[in-house]
N, C-alpha and C positions, 0 to 999 in steps of 0.2 A: 425421749426420757426427760430431757431438761424442761420441756413444757409441763409435764406432770409434776415435777418438783416445784416449779414456780407457782403453778396453780394450787398445789397443796399448801405451800408456804402462805399464799394469799388467804386461803381458807383458815389456816391457823392464826394468822394475824387478826382476822375479823373475829374469830372465836375469842382470842385473847382480849380484844377490845371490848367485846360484850361482857366477858368475865370481869374486866376492870371496872366498867360502869356499874355492874351489879354488886361489886365489892365496896362501892361507896355507901357510907351510912346515910341516914335520912337527911341530915343537914347538908352534906356534900351534894347529894343527888338533887335536893330541892334548890340549892344555890345554882347548880348547873342549869336546871330547867328555867328558873327565874331569870337568870342572866341572859339566856337565849331570848326569852320573851321581851325583856326590857330593851336589849340591844336591837332586836328586830323592830319593835315599836318606835324606838328613837330614830332608827334609820328611815323608816317609812314616813314618820312625821317630820323628820329633819330637825329635831330639837331634843333637848334634854327633858325627861319627864320629871314631874314633881313626885314626891314620895307617895302622895295619895293616888296619883295616876298609875304609878308602878304597881301599887297594891291592887287597883282595879283591873289593870291589864293582866296581871299574874293570875288573879282569881278567875278571870274570864277565859284565859287561854291555857292554863296549866294542864288540864286533862288532854286537850287536843295536842299540845306539844309533846307530852310524854307518850301518848299512844302512837302518834305519828313517828316518834323516834323508835319505838319498838318495831313498828311495821317496816320502817326504812332500813334499819340495821339488819333485820332478818331477811328483807328483800335482797339486800346486797349479799348476805351469807348464802342465800339460796342460789343466786346468780353465780357466785363463785364456785359453789359446790357442784352445780349442774355443769359448769364449764370444766371442772376437774373430771367429773364422771364421763364427759364426752371423750376424753382422752383414752378411755377404755373401750371405745367403739360399741357402747351399749345402744340399744334401740331407744327411741325417745320416750316410750312409755316407762321403761325401766329407769331412765334418767329422772323423769318426773317423780315416779313413785319413791325412788331411793332418796331423792332430794327432799321431798316433803317429809318422809319418815325421819331423815337425819335432822332437819330443822325442828320438827316436833320434839324429838328426843332431846336435842340441845336446849330448846326452849324450856322443857320440863326440868332439865338439870339446872338451868339458869334460875328458874323460879325457886327451886329447892335450895340453891346456893343462897338466895336472898333471905331465906328463913333464918340463916345464921348470922345475918348482918344487922347490927343495932338499928332499930327504927324502920326496918324494911320488912316486907312480907312477900309471900309467893301468891300470885294471882292467876287463877284459871283463865280469866279474860285476857291477860297478857300472853299466855300460851296460845290462845286462839288467834290473837292479833299477830303474834310472831309467826305462827304457822301459816296464816293467810299471806303474810309477806313472802315467805318462802314458796308457797304454792303459786302465787301470781308470778313471781320472777321465774320460777321453773317452767310455768306454762308459756310465758312470753319467750323464754330462751328456746324451749323445744319447738315452739311454733316457728321460730326463725330457722332452726335446723331443718325442719320439715320443708319449709318454703325453699330453702337453699338447695336441698336435695332434689326437689321437683323442678327447679329452674336450672339446675346446673350440673 
């Protein structure tokens, strides 16, 4: 029982994190993405960037960083939710189906939430990216479950 509660709390924390990121207005969200790009580039290059370089790197990588962030956070959500569902002794097909459905519905609600935030919009592409993150993590997770059952 305690494992179920811990796993549920983890799912809720991830959902809250997603909700919080989606609640940021356009300026806050852009500053977060831009900051990640600048800090990463400065780390890789091992030096401070000029303002011109910052603009160039941000322009070049902003879409990749933002879409990767979508995929990654929903990958983690899918993994956590699939792990939670495993506690109910469901077969792997049901775990995968329920996980993908859950991630899809949460991604839809997340994009709808953004419609009410200044400077943000709901994007169908983001729902597809989010859902693919949940699909891939649930596929990997259920594959490990199947392999473990076969070997052990």
